[in-house]
FIPA-754338 format. One record per residue (C-alpha): residue number from 1; x, y, z. Coordinates in steps of 0.05 Angstrom, whole numbers, plus 5000, padded with zeros to 4 digits. Last residue first. Layout:
N
k|x|y|z
NUM|X|Y|Z
...
***
This chain:
332
k|x|y|z
332|4486|5634|5163
331|4541|5617|5112
330|4549|5545|5092
329|4618|5510|5126
328|4582|5490|5184
327|4543|5436|5138
326|4607|5401|5111
325|4593|5335|5139
324|4527|5337|5110
323|4558|5357|5049
322|4598|5302|5038
321|4537|5261|5029
320|4512|5304|4978
319|4568|5302|4934
318|4570|5238|4931
317|4491|5235|4919
316|4495|5290|4871
315|4548|5251|4827
314|4507|5240|4770
313|4486|5307|4764
312|4513|5367|4809
311|4508|5435|4781
310|4427|5440|4788
309|4392|5468|4741
308|4360|5532|4753
307|4290|5565|4777
306|4313|5642|4801
305|4253|5676|4837
304|4242|5748|4812
303|4173|5714|4779
302|4152|5701|4847
301|4147|5779|4869
300|4069|5786|4870
299|4065|5727|4912
298|3992|5700|4904
297|4017|5645|4865
296|3986|5600|4815
295|3979|5643|4747
294|4035|5682|4777
293|4079|5623|4769
292|4070|5611|4691
291|4123|5658|4666
290|4167|5620|4714
289|4144|5553|4682
288|4166|5578|4613
287|4235|5598|4632
286|4246|5530|4659
285|4218|5501|4599
284|4295|5482|4564
283|4299|5454|4622
282|4254|5396|4621
281|4291|5339|4593
280|4349|5362|4636
279|4308|5358|4698
278|4281|5291|4679
277|4353|5253|4703
276|4352|5286|4767
275|4360|5361|4790
274|4318|5428|4796
273|4344|5485|4840
272|4294|5533|4863
271|4324|5601|4893
270|4321|5656|4945
269|4256|5613|4974
268|4192|5635|4977
267|4171|5582|5028
266|4099|5570|5029
265|4076|5612|4972
264|4136|5598|4934
263|4115|5514|4939
262|4045|5529|4928
261|4075|5563|4863
260|4119|5512|4847
259|4063|5454|4851
258|4017|5499|4801
257|4082|5512|4760
256|4103|5438|4758
255|4030|5412|4728
254|4031|5459|4678
253|4107|5441|4659
252|4081|5363|4650
251|4020|5379|4607
250|4071|5423|4563
249|4120|5364|4562
248|4063|5323|4543
247|4035|5369|4487
246|4107|5377|4457
245|4124|5294|4461
244|4061|5296|4415
243|4077|5341|4367
242|4150|5312|4354
241|4194|5366|4338
240|4258|5331|4336
239|4281|5357|4405
238|4210|5335|4424
237|4223|5268|4411
236|4287|5267|4441
235|4254|5288|4516
234|4198|5238|4499
233|4255|5187|4488
232|4278|5200|4561
231|4220|5198|4585
230|4205|5125|4573
229|4163|5091|4511
228|4171|5026|4515
227|4094|5009|4522
226|4084|5047|4450
225|4113|4995|4410
224|4137|5017|4338
223|4218|5015|4361
222|4211|5066|4417
221|4240|5118|4376
220|4192|5110|4322
219|4134|5113|4360
218|4166|5185|4394
217|4185|5201|4319
216|4101|5193|4307
215|4063|5176|4246
214|3994|5186|4251
213|3955|5118|4277
212|3895|5152|4308
211|3936|5186|4362
210|3894|5158|4416
209|3935|5111|4440
208|3997|5151|4433
207|3969|5208|4474
206|3966|5140|4530
205|4038|5123|4516
204|4058|5199|4528
203|4021|5207|4591
202|4053|5145|4622
201|4126|5160|4597
200|4120|5228|4635
199|4092|5194|4694
198|4146|5145|4703
197|4195|5200|4697
196|4162|5241|4743
195|4111|5298|4725
194|4043|5279|4751
193|4048|5220|4791
192|4102|5247|4833
191|4061|5319|4840
190|4014|5280|4886
189|3945|5262|4857
188|3922|5213|4916
187|3961|5189|4980
186|3984|5120|4986
185|4049|5131|4983
184|4057|5093|4921
183|4012|5149|4891
182|3944|5138|4886
181|3914|5161|4816
180|3882|5238|4818
179|3813|5262|4850
178|3852|5306|4901
177|3899|5329|4843
176|3959|5373|4859
175|3977|5335|4932
174|4041|5346|4951
173|4078|5279|4951
172|4150|5309|4919
171|4144|5363|4971
170|4175|5304|5025
169|4213|5358|5070
168|4190|5348|5138
167|4202|5270|5168
166|4259|5291|5211
165|4214|5295|5272
164|4200|5364|5284
163|4217|5386|5220
162|4284|5373|5182
161|4299|5438|5149
160|4373|5427|5120
159|4415|5483|5151
158|4450|5539|5119
157|4402|5594|5139
156|4341|5545|5116
155|4358|5490|5058
154|4296|5450|5040
153|4304|5377|4999
152|4259|5353|4953
151|4244|5284|4924
150|4212|5264|4854
149|4201|5196|4836
148|4236|5156|4783
147|4268|5224|4757
146|4257|5297|4788
145|4306|5317|4836
144|4268|5384|4877
143|4316|5430|4909
142|4284|5495|4955
141|4346|5537|4980
140|4344|5599|5031
139|4413|5629|5050
138|4433|5641|4980
137|4506|5649|4966
136|4515|5580|4931
135|4447|5555|4909
134|4472|5525|4839
133|4529|5487|4866
132|4573|5492|4921
131|4544|5497|4995
130|4475|5510|4975
129|4480|5454|4920
128|4512|5399|4967
127|4455|5423|5016
126|4398|5405|4974
125|4438|5339|4952
124|4435|5325|5029
123|4359|5336|5031
122|4347|5296|4970
121|4391|5238|4973
120|4359|5225|5051
119|4409|5232|5115
118|4464|5211|5150
117|4525|5230|5184
116|4594|5198|5211
115|4640|5228|5249
114|4716|5185|5246
113|4729|5131|5280
112|4733|5078|5219
111|4698|5020|5234
110|4657|5043|5291
109|4634|5100|5253
108|4608|5061|5202
107|4568|5017|5251
106|4541|5086|5292
105|4519|5114|5227
104|4482|5058|5203
103|4442|5038|5258
102|4400|4991|5226
101|4325|4994|5249
100|4308|4952|5192
99|4368|4944|5134
98|4363|4893|5086
97|4300|4910|5054
96|4336|4966|5022
95|4287|4995|4967
94|4224|4997|5016
93|4267|5034|5069
92|4250|5011|5134
91|4287|5053|5191
90|4359|5077|5179
89|4382|5103|5241
88|4431|5157|5242
87|4406|5185|5314
86|4392|5255|5283
85|4386|5235|5211
84|4327|5181|5232
83|4304|5144|5171
82|4254|5132|5121
81|4292|5139|5071
80|4338|5112|5022
79|4407|5129|5030
78|4460|5187|5028
77|4525|5178|5075
76|4572|5229|5098
75|4642|5207|5122
74|4687|5253|5171
73|4745|5294|5172
72|4788|5251|5128
71|4865|5228|5153
70|4833|5176|5208
69|4814|5131|5153
68|4884|5125|5125
67|4896|5151|5059
66|4936|5115|4999
65|4895|5140|4943
64|4855|5090|4924
63|4858|5052|4992
62|4821|5104|5014
61|4764|5096|4952
60|4760|5027|4968
59|4760|5024|5036
58|4698|5063|5034
57|4659|5016|4977
56|4679|4963|5019
55|4652|4991|5075
54|4582|5002|5044
53|4586|4929|5022
52|4598|4897|5084
51|4545|4947|5115
50|4499|4911|5070
49|4517|4839|5077
48|4517|4853|5159
47|4437|4870|5148
46|4427|4806|5106
45|4415|4809|5034
44|4359|4846|4991
43|4397|4908|4975
42|4457|4871|4967
41|4486|4941|4933
40|4532|4933|4876
39|4589|4979|4866
38|4612|5046|4835
37|4677|5086|4851
36|4707|5165|4863
35|4777|5179|4871
34|4755|5257|4861
33|4702|5300|4883
32|4712|5377|4881
31|4660|5411|4940
30|4705|5467|4942
29|4716|5469|5014
28|4704|5402|5036
27|4738|5363|4983
26|4711|5301|4967
25|4739|5226|4963
24|4684|5191|4933
23|4638|5135|4938
22|4573|5107|4897
21|4533|5045|4924
20|4487|5014|4882
19|4419|4972|4870
18|4368|5002|4921
17|4408|5062|4928
16|4470|5085|4978
15|4511|5145|4964
14|4570|5155|4997
13|4617|5219|5007
12|4683|5219|5042
11|4705|5278|5068
10|4768|5326|5055
9|4796|5387|5089
8|4859|5349|5122
7|4874|5303|5073
6|4934|5265|5105
5|4972|5212|5055
4|4988|5137|5075
3|5044|5122|5046
2|5029|5071|4983
1|5006|4998|5000
***
């Protein structure tokens, strides 16, 4: 092993998902990520197997640069909820059945003898954007990650807003249509059921079914099989001028405008940041969303709030984990 290197301003960020673990060494001052790696997560194995996979990922990052565990200032971990960020316990996430009331923070801290922080991915990504990304310089930040679902995080005066029990910030499950379809959370008409990646694909498939057999770039991208349509295909078809893709995305931004109007009336953040795979598809519509906000918002100055794409993309989880160890750097 190479001689151990001391990294006084560095922390390790870990992103745990249902199928993968990503980890990297992060400069806690600049947010720059180095020496990152990805490995499988045995989500349906034993609790000890899940922990071993996390420790192996951290070990890999440390070994890659000859870094001793005590040479980093902390380890921050993003994991699916529900979880308790205060105690560092993973409670019962559907995507990680290996862990039930599992003390992840204390187990990792015991292995490396450094402080360990735990939070959900959207909260942590919101903090990373506040520290080093698109929210830098702002005191109040609303962050949304739009992908398979919609997750949100709120940062107020440099700190994640967790609420009374740590369960706050579930903006993706705000009801927009009380008579709408049932969400996986059990409520009806959540914004997640209307504007997530699967919701966009579902709307596109429905519109193709009523297209009367007319030619469509979207259907061509799906190989003629409407059931194979994805949100990524909708974005590509929109770029090609497909009218169905345009209608689907216009429906989506209408839902998002209603939702964000409520967010602005409730929080009036300094900036709204969107991340996740669907944000790149929707970014050409950000100006249109801001133009629509006055229709769904009583705040007369809602149009002044920037709506921007996130700085961190695929690496949001690693940066978010690192940000949990760097929260004290955010100006209050």
